[in-house]
C-alpha positions in Angstrom: -5.6 14.7 -48.4 -5.0 14.7 -44.7 -1.4 15.1 -43.5 0.1 12.1 -41.8 0.8 12.9 -38.2 4.4 12.4 -37.0 4.8 9.4 -34.7 6.9 9.2 -31.6 7.6 5.8 -30.3 8.4 5.6 -26.6 10.6 2.6 -26.0 11.5 1.3 -22.5 12.8 -1.9 -20.8 10.5 -1.0 -18.0 7.0 0.6 -18.1 8.1 3.7 -20.1 6.7 6.4 -17.8 9.9 8.4 -17.6 10.4 8.5 -21.4 6.8 9.5 -22.0 7.0 12.3 -19.5 10.0 13.8 -21.2 8.4 13.4 -24.6 5.2 15.0 -23.5 7.1 17.9 -22.1 8.9 18.3 -25.4 5.9 18.2 -27.7 4.0 20.6 -25.5 6.3 23.2 -26.9 4.8 22.6 -30.3 1.1 23.6 -29.6 0.2 23.9 -33.3 1.3 20.4 -34.1 -0.3 17.0 -33.6 1.6 13.9 -32.8 0.8 10.2 -32.3 2.6 8.7 -29.4 3.0 4.9 -29.0 4.5 3.4 -25.9 6.4 0.1 -26.1 7.3 -1.1 -22.6 9.4 -4.1 -21.5 11.7 -4.2 -24.5 14.4 -6.6 -23.5 15.3 -8.4 -26.8 16.9 -7.5 -30.1 14.0 -9.1 -31.9 11.6 -6.6 -30.3 13.6 -3.8 -31.8 13.6 -5.5 -35.2 9.8 -5.9 -35.1 9.4 -2.2 -34.2 11.5 -1.1 -37.1 9.6 -3.3 -39.5 6.4 -1.8 -38.3 7.5 1.8 -38.8 8.1 1.7 -42.5 8.5 5.2 -44.1 6.3 7.3 -41.8 7.9 10.4 -40.1 9.1 8.9 -36.8 11.2 9.5 -33.8 12.1 6.8 -31.3 12.7 8.1 -27.7 14.0 5.5 -25.3 15.1 4.9 -21.8 16.8 1.5 -22.4 19.3 0.7 -19.6 21.2 -2.1 -21.3 24.2 -0.8 -23.3 23.8 -3.6 -25.8 20.2 -2.8 -26.5 21.0 1.0 -26.7 23.8 0.3 -29.2 21.7 -2.1 -31.3 18.8 0.3 -31.5 21.1 3.2 -32.4 22.8 1.2 -35.2 19.6 -0.2 -36.6 18.0 3.3 -36.6 20.9 4.8 -38.4 20.6 2.0 -41.1 16.9 3.0 -41.5 17.4 6.8 -41.2 15.3 7.0 -38.1 16.0 9.6 -35.5 16.6 8.3 -32.0 16.8 10.1 -28.7 18.6 8.3 -25.8 17.0 9.8 -22.7 18.8 7.7 -20.1 22.3 7.0 -21.5 23.8 10.5 -21.4 22.7 11.3 -17.9 24.0 7.9 -16.7 27.3 8.6 -18.3 27.4 12.1 -16.7 26.7 10.7 -13.3 29.4 8.1 -13.8 32.0 10.9 -14.2 31.4 12.1 -10.6 31.1 8.7 -8.8 33.4 5.8 -8.2 30.6 3.1 -8.6 29.1 1.6 -11.7 25.4 1.7 -12.6 23.5 -1.4 -11.7 21.9 -1.5 -15.2 18.7 -3.0 -13.8 15.5 -1.9 -15.5 12.6 -0.5 -13.4 14.5 0.6 -10.3 13.0 4.0 -10.2 9.5 2.5 -10.0 10.6 0.2 -7.3 11.8 3.2 -5.3 8.4 5.0 -6.0 6.6 2.0 -4.6 8.7 2.2 -1.4 7.9 5.9 -1.1 4.2 5.3 -1.5 4.3 2.5 1.0 5.9 4.9 3.5 3.2 7.6 2.8 0.5 5.0 3.2 1.9 3.8 6.5 2.0 7.4 7.9 -1.5 8.0 6.8 -2.5 4.8 8.5 -1.0 6.0 11.8 -2.9 9.3 11.6 -6.2 7.6 10.7 -6.0 5.0 13.5 -4.3 7.1 16.2 -5.7 7.1 19.7 -8.2 4.3 19.1 -10.3 6.6 16.9 -11.3 3.8 14.6 -10.9 0.3 16.2 -11.3 -1.3 12.8 -7.8 -0.3 12.1 -6.5 -2.7 14.7 -7.4 -5.6 12.4 -5.3 -4.2 9.5 -2.3 -3.0 11.5 1.2 -4.5 11.5 1.4 -3.5 15.2 -1.1 -2.2 17.7 0.4 -0.2 20.6 -1.5 0.0 23.9 -0.7 2.0 27.0 -1.8 4.7 29.3 -1.7 8.4 28.2 1.8 9.9 27.6 3.7 6.7 26.9 4.7 7.9 23.4 2.1 5.9 21.5 1.5 8.6 18.8 5.2 9.6 18.2 6.1 5.9 18.0 3.2 5.3 15.5 4.5 8.1 13.3 8.1 7.1 13.6 7.3 3.5 12.6 5.1 4.8 9.8 8.2 6.4 8.3 9.7 2.9 8.4 6.8 1.6 6.4 5.1 -0.2 9.3 1.4 0.3 9.8 0.7 1.1 13.4 -2.6 1.7 15.3 -2.7 2.6 19.0 -5.1 2.4 21.8 -5.0 4.5 25.0 -5.8 2.4 28.1 -8.0 4.4 30.4 -10.0 2.9 33.3 -13.0 5.1 32.5 -13.2 4.1 28.9 -14.6 0.7 27.7 -12.3 -1.4 25.6 -13.3 -1.9 21.9 -14.0 -5.5 21.2 -11.7 -5.4 18.1 -8.6 -5.3 20.3 -9.3 -8.9 21.4 -9.5 -10.0 17.8 -5.9 -9.0 17.2 -3.3 -11.8 17.4 -1.2 -11.3 20.6 2.0 -11.1 18.7 0.8 -8.0 16.9 0.1 -6.1 20.1 2.8 -4.3 22.1 2.1 -2.8 25.5 4.0 0.2 26.7 4.8 0.5 30.4 6.5 3.3 32.3 7.3 4.1 35.9 4.8 6.1 37.9 7.4 8.7 38.8 8.5 9.2 35.2 4.9 9.4 34.0 3.9 11.9 36.7 6.8 14.1 35.7 5.9 13.9 32.0 2.3 14.7 32.6 3.1 17.6 34.9 5.4 19.1 32.2 2.6 18.6 29.6 0.1 20.5 31.7 2.6 23.4 32.1 3.2 23.4 28.4 -0.5 23.9 27.6 -0.9 26.5 30.3 -2.9 24.4 32.8 -2.4 23.9 36.5 -1.5 20.3 37.6 -4.8 18.4 37.9 -5.6 16.2 40.9 -5.7 13.0 38.9 -3.8 13.4 35.6 -0.4 13.9 37.1 -1.1 12.5 40.6 1.2 9.6 41.5 -1.6 7.7 43.3 -4.0 8.0 40.5 -1.3 7.0 38.0 -0.6 3.9 40.1 -4.3 2.8 39.5 -4.0 3.6 35.8 -0.8 1.5 35.4 -2.4 -1.3 37.4 -5.4 -1.3 35.1 -3.2 -1.1 32.0 -1.0 -4.0 33.2 -4.1 -6.1 33.8 -5.3 -5.4 30.2 -1.9 -6.3 28.8 -2.0 -9.5 30.7 -5.4 -10.3 29.3 -4.2 -9.5 25.8 -1.1 -11.8 26.3 1.0 -9.2 24.6 4.7 -8.3 24.8 5.4 -5.3 27.1 8.2 -2.8 26.6 9.2 -0.5 29.5 9.8 2.9 27.9 10.8 4.7 31.2 14.4 5.4 30.2 14.2 4.8 26.5 14.3 7.3 23.6 11.6 6.8 20.9 14.3 5.5 18.5 15.3 2.8 21.0 11.7 1.6 21.5 11.1 1.8 17.8 14.2 -0.3 17.1 12.8 -3.1 19.4 9.4 -2.9 17.7 10.9 -3.1 14.2 12.8 -6.2 15.2 9.6 -7.7 16.5 7.8 -6.9 13.2 10.6 -8.4 11.2 10.5 -11.6 13.2 6.7 -11.7 12.9 6.9 -11.4 9.1 9.5 -14.2 9.0 7.5 -16.5 11.3 4.0 -15.9 10.0 4.8 -15.0 6.4 3.2 -11.6 6.5 4.0 -8.7 4.2 
């Protein structure tokens, strides 16, 4: 006659991942034993607890739970005592402990940790997007970006893309260089999603000269030459005009200041055009 395997019910008012992780960690310490694990997510009503207890019967059982609601936790505890079933409250004790060192009360809202996880993954996805579509490497990205930055070299397009990625904004960028053809995809992007970055010729010449020194090169005739830069900026301004995009002068702005302006633009775009 085969031995009945002990059953551990994982009960949660959300999806139950936290409780299951803890339970799996615990049963891993019993390598010679075999368990059945059953997850019951989205438990929000007393009747769901009653149905569970009716299902259990007399089998060897533990109920591990991460119920947030004090009423549900109390109800489950009382009903399990009546039925001689062991319960493990995974969330209650730690919430009570945290409450002893804070002045605020818990929100008692199920599923918050997973909402936070989604925000984290959205941030990671936006940063990966910025890396993948940096410097016009893949123009297809323009069509999927929240914002496309355009401007001549050394106008902080890449740092801005990464900074905004940390704010969960997907940014692609395109360097405007007279000797390079423009990808046709840039003209398929709605003008309100494109932001041009302008800078004074003097500031740009200084930035580029410092950049050349940093990488151990002598100043080149064109890259940091004011007269060449004038031609580059004129070309860039013409392209921005053709794109009908908003232009931000970054001459005396820190990245955080420019990013703040762009974030405001993105928020207005989302409100106006109903985009996520």
